[in-house]
C-alpha positions, 0 to 999 in steps of 0.5 A: 661122118656126116656133118651135123646141121647148124643148131641156129640159123643165120638170123641169130648171127645177124641179131648178134652183129646188130646188137654189137653195133647198137650197144658198141659204145656202152658199158655195164653200169659203173664198170668198163665191161662192154655192154654186149657181154650182158646181152650175150649172157642173157641170150645164153640163159634163155637158151639154157632155160629151154627158150627157142631161137626167137627168144634168144634173138629177143634176148640179144636185143632186149635193151635195143628200144630202151637204150639204143632208140630202136623202135619195135617196128624196126625190130619186127621188120628185121626179125619178125613180129614175135621178136619185136613184141618180146623186146617191147615186153622186156622194155622198162618204158617211161610213162608220159614224160613231163616238159623237160624230158625228165624220167619218172621216179624209179619206184613208179617205173619199177612198180609199173613194170612189175604189174606188166610182168603179171600179164605178159606172154610166157615167152617174154617172161622167160627173156625178162627172167634171164635179164633179171637173173643175170643182173642180180647175179652180177650185182651180187658178185660185185658186192662180194668184192665191194659192198659199196657197189650198191651205191651205183644203183638208184634205189641202193641195196634196199630198193634192189632187194624189194625189186628182186623179191617182187620179180622172183615172186612173179617168176615162181608163180608163172615160170616155176620150172625156170632156171633163170628164176632159180638163179635169181632166187639164189642171188636174192637170198645171198643179198638178203643174208648179206651183212650189207643188207642186214645193216639196213634192216631193223632188229627183230624184222626178217630181211624178206619182210623188210624187203617186201615193205620197201614200196610202202615205206617210200610212199609213206615218206613225207615229201621233201 
């Protein structure tokens, strides 16, 4: 019997090892789960969604710029320009930082990232879709066990619903066949149907309509 050839190259194993080193001291937000679990899951979703090895490598490294202070050039030097570009495309970057290094408000950053997703290459969008799908599914599984878990996130359940809705709308338009888009849609629907979310939605308004209006409501709020 002839041995089957490897289905991925040593570059993938190298990327997995590097990701483990870069994120070795990090855990998932509010949990003791090693952060590498998220990176492995996102990479797996990319493979399962029809992505190629370079996209799967980029998935392992998709938070390296944002959370591990690695540059796009460093990634490109090790894994090629395409991988570096995909990781950069998946990075929720801060804009010009004011004196003191304060991050921009959550809504500003997320709005800019949503606009960014309208024009990124489809290979980058597939990796981003896997990232957002895994996050959404993980959040929803946590919320089933503890409805108060939404308080871990800066925008809470209301802002999270808006962000997931907007991303899902983009994915349905640009990656209609994506399994990750489908997973995100399922998690989003469960969120919108949840008792926790319905408690923040005024009577007589559809949850999806309320979610869609989140940004406008925040912009209309008087400054504190």
